[in-house]
Short mmCIF file of the C-alpha atoms (twelve columns), coordinates in Angstrom:
data_MODEL
# 
_entry.id   MODEL 
# 
loop_
_atom_site.group_PDB 
_atom_site.id 
_atom_site.type_symbol 
_atom_site.label_atom_id 
_atom_site.label_alt_id 
_atom_site.label_comp_id 
_atom_site.label_asym_id 
_atom_site.label_seq_id 
_atom_site.Cartn_x 
_atom_site.Cartn_y 
_atom_site.Cartn_z 
_atom_site.pdbx_PDB_model_num 
ATOM 1   C CA . MET A 1   26.018 -5.898 30.103 1 
ATOM 2   C CA . ASP A 2   29.717 -5.274 29.573 1 
ATOM 3   C CA . ILE A 3   30.283 -1.671 28.609 1 
ATOM 4   C CA . ALA A 4   33.280 -0.050 26.913 1 
ATOM 5   C CA . LEU A 5   32.941 3.531  25.684 1 
ATOM 6   C CA . TYR A 6   35.685 5.516  24.031 1 
ATOM 7   C CA . SER A 7   36.396 9.190  23.573 1 
ATOM 8   C CA . ASP A 8   39.459 10.932 22.264 1 
ATOM 9   C CA . ARG A 9   41.427 10.484 25.524 1 
ATOM 10  C CA . LEU A 10  39.372 8.141  27.657 1 
ATOM 11  C CA . VAL A 11  38.004 4.673  28.097 1 
ATOM 12  C CA . ILE A 12  34.817 4.362  30.185 1 
ATOM 13  C CA . ARG A 13  34.227 0.753  31.064 1 
ATOM 14  C CA . SER A 14  32.376 -1.625 33.295 1 
ATOM 15  C CA . LEU A 15  33.710 -1.964 36.820 1 
ATOM 16  C CA . GLN A 16  35.867 -5.030 37.429 1 
ATOM 17  C CA . TYR A 17  37.226 -6.843 40.541 1 
ATOM 18  C CA . GLN A 18  40.694 -5.443 39.992 1 
ATOM 19  C CA . ASP A 19  39.258 -1.900 40.323 1 
ATOM 20  C CA . TRP A 20  38.681 -2.274 44.070 1 
ATOM 21  C CA . ASP A 21  41.707 -0.224 45.177 1 
ATOM 22  C CA . ASN A 22  40.690 2.693  42.959 1 
ATOM 23  C CA . PHE A 23  37.071 2.449  43.980 1 
ATOM 24  C CA . LEU A 24  38.048 2.485  47.672 1 
ATOM 25  C CA . SER A 25  40.509 5.312  47.395 1 
ATOM 26  C CA . ILE A 26  38.310 7.691  45.464 1 
ATOM 27  C CA . ASN A 27  35.338 6.990  47.706 1 
ATOM 28  C CA . GLN A 28  37.436 7.678  50.828 1 
ATOM 29  C CA . ASP A 29  39.155 10.786 49.544 1 
ATOM 30  C CA . PRO A 30  37.902 13.738 51.583 1 
ATOM 31  C CA . GLN A 31  38.770 16.227 48.847 1 
ATOM 32  C CA . VAL A 32  36.845 14.320 46.134 1 
ATOM 33  C CA . ASN A 33  33.856 13.870 48.452 1 
ATOM 34  C CA . GLN A 34  33.798 17.347 50.060 1 
ATOM 35  C CA . TYR A 35  30.606 18.326 48.114 1 
ATOM 36  C CA . ILE A 36  28.914 14.910 48.069 1 
ATOM 37  C CA . ARG A 37  29.084 12.881 51.295 1 
ATOM 38  C CA . GLU A 38  31.070 11.853 54.270 1 
ATOM 39  C CA . PRO A 39  33.556 9.140  53.198 1 
ATOM 40  C CA . ALA A 40  32.190 5.664  54.097 1 
ATOM 41  C CA . THR A 41  34.022 2.824  55.868 1 
ATOM 42  C CA . GLU A 42  35.862 0.179  53.929 1 
ATOM 43  C CA . VAL A 43  33.190 -2.438 54.952 1 
ATOM 44  C CA . VAL A 44  30.349 -0.315 53.607 1 
ATOM 45  C CA . LEU A 45  32.294 0.483  50.423 1 
ATOM 46  C CA . LEU A 46  33.130 -3.174 49.816 1 
ATOM 47  C CA . ALA A 47  29.458 -4.069 49.933 1 
ATOM 48  C CA . LYS A 48  28.680 -1.206 47.594 1 
ATOM 49  C CA . PHE A 49  31.523 -2.234 45.243 1 
ATOM 50  C CA . GLU A 50  30.349 -5.887 45.139 1 
ATOM 51  C CA . SER A 51  26.800 -4.809 44.356 1 
ATOM 52  C CA . ARG A 52  28.087 -2.693 41.446 1 
ATOM 53  C CA . LEU A 53  29.840 -5.738 39.909 1 
ATOM 54  C CA . LEU A 54  26.544 -7.569 39.485 1 
ATOM 55  C CA . PRO A 55  24.871 -7.665 35.994 1 
ATOM 56  C CA . TRP A 56  23.080 -4.452 35.271 1 
ATOM 57  C CA . SER A 57  20.103 -3.492 33.117 1 
ATOM 58  C CA . ILE A 58  18.469 -0.109 32.767 1 
ATOM 59  C CA . GLU A 59  15.239 -1.459 34.240 1 
ATOM 60  C CA . SER A 60  16.971 -2.863 37.378 1 
ATOM 61  C CA . GLY A 61  16.621 0.244  39.507 1 
ATOM 62  C CA . ASP A 62  20.305 -0.016 40.336 1 
ATOM 63  C CA . TRP A 63  23.205 2.388  39.608 1 
ATOM 64  C CA . LEU A 64  25.471 1.425  36.794 1 
ATOM 65  C CA . THR A 65  29.080 2.318  37.911 1 
ATOM 66  C CA . LEU A 66  31.637 2.818  35.265 1 
ATOM 67  C CA . LEU A 67  35.378 3.302  35.654 1 
ATOM 68  C CA . ILE A 68  37.014 6.161  33.748 1 
ATOM 69  C CA . GLU A 69  40.635 5.775  32.638 1 
ATOM 70  C CA . THR A 70  42.938 7.384  30.109 1 
ATOM 71  C CA . ILE A 71  43.653 5.574  26.861 1 
ATOM 72  C CA . ASP A 72  46.982 4.626  28.520 1 
ATOM 73  C CA . GLY A 73  45.152 2.955  31.470 1 
ATOM 74  C CA . GLU A 74  45.645 5.644  34.123 1 
ATOM 75  C CA . PHE A 75  42.767 5.833  36.635 1 
ATOM 76  C CA . VAL A 76  40.658 9.015  36.220 1 
ATOM 77  C CA . GLY A 77  37.569 8.355  38.241 1 
ATOM 78  C CA . LEU A 78  34.083 6.822  38.338 1 
ATOM 79  C CA . MET A 79  30.772 7.730  36.840 1 
ATOM 80  C CA . GLY A 80  27.245 6.523  37.391 1 
ATOM 81  C CA . PHE A 81  24.059 6.105  35.446 1 
ATOM 82  C CA . TYR A 82  20.731 5.509  37.198 1 
ATOM 83  C CA . CYS A 83  17.321 5.186  35.508 1 
ATOM 84  C CA . GLN A 84  14.924 7.154  37.700 1 
ATOM 85  C CA . ASP A 85  11.945 6.491  35.460 1 
ATOM 86  C CA . PHE A 86  12.072 3.918  32.673 1 
ATOM 87  C CA . TYR A 87  8.742  5.007  31.137 1 
ATOM 88  C CA . SER A 88  9.750  8.636  31.043 1 
ATOM 89  C CA . LYS A 89  13.286 7.749  29.879 1 
ATOM 90  C CA . ARG A 90  14.767 9.897  32.653 1 
ATOM 91  C CA . VAL A 91  18.286 9.098  33.922 1 
ATOM 92  C CA . GLU A 92  20.367 10.560 36.710 1 
ATOM 93  C CA . VAL A 93  24.159 10.853 36.244 1 
ATOM 94  C CA . GLY A 94  26.984 11.389 38.667 1 
ATOM 95  C CA . TYR A 95  30.738 11.333 38.614 1 
ATOM 96  C CA . LEU A 96  33.815 11.378 40.894 1 
ATOM 97  C CA . LEU A 97  37.186 12.406 39.506 1 
ATOM 98  C CA . SER A 98  40.477 11.670 41.236 1 
ATOM 99  C CA . SER A 99  42.004 14.811 42.738 1 
ATOM 100 C CA . SER A 100 45.006 14.507 40.431 1 
ATOM 101 C CA . MET A 101 42.796 14.322 37.324 1 
ATOM 102 C CA . GLN A 102 40.521 17.307 38.005 1 
ATOM 103 C CA . GLY A 103 40.775 20.440 35.846 1 
ATOM 104 C CA . MET A 104 41.905 18.621 32.667 1 
ATOM 105 C CA . GLY A 105 38.565 18.348 30.905 1 
ATOM 106 C CA . TYR A 106 38.083 14.685 31.736 1 
ATOM 107 C CA . GLY A 107 34.823 15.332 33.515 1 
ATOM 108 C CA . THR A 108 33.268 17.074 30.554 1 
ATOM 109 C CA . GLU A 109 34.652 14.479 28.090 1 
ATOM 110 C CA . SER A 110 33.450 11.481 30.061 1 
ATOM 111 C CA . LEU A 111 29.989 12.978 30.801 1 
ATOM 112 C CA . GLN A 112 29.487 13.875 27.118 1 
ATOM 113 C CA . THR A 113 30.434 10.342 26.149 1 
ATOM 114 C CA . LEU A 114 28.007 8.818  28.656 1 
ATOM 115 C CA . VAL A 115 25.177 11.159 27.562 1 
ATOM 116 C CA . ASP A 116 25.713 10.252 23.889 1 
ATOM 117 C CA . TRP A 117 25.899 6.512  24.675 1 
ATOM 118 C CA . GLY A 118 22.711 6.586  26.780 1 
ATOM 119 C CA . ARG A 119 20.848 8.458  24.091 1 
ATOM 120 C CA . LEU A 120 21.844 5.976  21.383 1 
ATOM 121 C CA . GLN A 121 21.560 2.835  23.516 1 
ATOM 122 C CA . PHE A 122 18.308 3.617  25.427 1 
ATOM 123 C CA . ASP A 123 16.830 6.656  23.685 1 
ATOM 124 C CA . ILE A 124 17.086 8.702  26.832 1 
ATOM 125 C CA . HIS A 125 14.821 11.727 26.851 1 
ATOM 126 C CA . LYS A 126 16.193 13.563 29.918 1 
ATOM 127 C CA . TYR A 127 19.300 13.496 32.068 1 
ATOM 128 C CA . VAL A 128 19.339 14.964 35.537 1 
ATOM 129 C CA . ALA A 129 22.125 15.682 38.017 1 
ATOM 130 C CA . VAL A 130 22.196 16.969 41.572 1 
ATOM 131 C CA . CYS A 131 25.185 19.108 42.547 1 
ATOM 132 C CA . ALA A 132 26.086 21.106 45.651 1 
ATOM 133 C CA . GLN A 133 25.491 24.783 45.078 1 
ATOM 134 C CA . THR A 134 29.097 25.502 46.011 1 
ATOM 135 C CA . ASN A 135 30.699 22.873 43.720 1 
ATOM 136 C CA . LEU A 136 31.644 25.254 40.948 1 
ATOM 137 C CA . PRO A 137 33.848 22.855 39.023 1 
ATOM 138 C CA . SER A 138 31.028 20.293 38.767 1 
ATOM 139 C CA . ILE A 139 28.561 23.062 37.770 1 
ATOM 140 C CA . LYS A 140 30.862 24.064 34.927 1 
ATOM 141 C CA . VAL A 141 31.133 20.421 33.723 1 
ATOM 142 C CA . LEU A 142 27.335 20.079 33.623 1 
ATOM 143 C CA . GLN A 143 26.918 23.403 31.805 1 
ATOM 144 C CA . LYS A 144 29.581 22.563 29.198 1 
ATOM 145 C CA . VAL A 145 27.683 19.389 28.357 1 
ATOM 146 C CA . GLY A 146 24.466 21.381 27.960 1 
ATOM 147 C CA . PHE A 147 22.696 20.861 31.299 1 
ATOM 148 C CA . SER A 148 20.615 23.765 32.564 1 
ATOM 149 C CA . LEU A 149 19.858 24.755 36.120 1 
ATOM 150 C CA . GLU A 150 16.281 23.732 36.904 1 
ATOM 151 C CA . GLY A 151 15.970 24.442 40.558 1 
ATOM 152 C CA . THR A 152 17.426 24.518 44.053 1 
ATOM 153 C CA . PHE A 153 16.891 22.049 46.845 1 
ATOM 154 C CA . LEU A 154 17.203 24.090 50.012 1 
ATOM 155 C CA . GLN A 155 19.074 22.469 52.915 1 
ATOM 156 C CA . HIS A 156 19.044 19.246 50.915 1 
ATOM 157 C CA . THR A 157 22.241 17.503 52.081 1 
ATOM 158 C CA . TYR A 158 23.724 17.329 55.599 1 
ATOM 159 C CA . LEU A 159 27.515 17.386 55.217 1 
ATOM 160 C CA . ALA A 160 30.369 18.218 57.540 1 
ATOM 161 C CA . GLY A 161 28.034 19.301 60.262 1 
ATOM 162 C CA . LYS A 162 25.898 21.687 58.197 1 
ATOM 163 C CA . TRP A 163 23.008 21.712 55.781 1 
ATOM 164 C CA . ILE A 164 23.856 22.597 52.179 1 
ATOM 165 C CA . ASP A 165 21.768 23.582 49.225 1 
ATOM 166 C CA . ASP A 166 21.864 21.489 46.090 1 
ATOM 167 C CA . TYR A 167 21.123 22.461 42.497 1 
ATOM 168 C CA . GLN A 168 19.104 20.241 40.190 1 
ATOM 169 C CA . PHE A 169 20.343 20.270 36.610 1 
ATOM 170 C CA . GLY A 170 18.573 18.876 33.543 1 
ATOM 171 C CA . LEU A 171 19.388 18.098 29.937 1 
ATOM 172 C CA . VAL A 172 16.412 17.415 27.646 1 
ATOM 173 C CA . LEU A 173 17.315 15.736 24.384 1 
ATOM 174 C CA . ALA A 174 15.389 15.881 21.131 1 
ATOM 175 C CA . PRO A 175 13.972 12.535 19.930 1 
ATOM 176 C CA . LEU A 176 16.235 10.440 17.690 1 
# 
């Protein structure tokens, strides 16, 4: 499934072979990943990248990875879409924005576009997102799109030598 979504300032599209350098750099950027995970090796990331290039369907159990760029083609980041439960129409979302593109509203704009697309394309009932309790910029993005805090996972992620708590956010949509 080739995907191309458009907002006022962004294009959100299927990952392509020529996106490797951007995929690698954002996944190895310590600042971008400070709340998410330890940056992986190039070998691990190449395998992940190649798996994300394969055809995707919502029932596949795989993450859909999309590239975010400005209308002018400047790399903004990546976002993901993962169907946790097809029967319940529950999807997890995630995003990584390049350090130079943070704080410009691109996270909110791209997430809102993805939420709207998923609702129309797949009649999604609920979106969920997991976010480090200390990741205030990401928390603000989720809240601006309408996500609500649903709970806390205590000592949920081991990162940089310590356990961190994660928040679980949810967004329930009315039926179409």
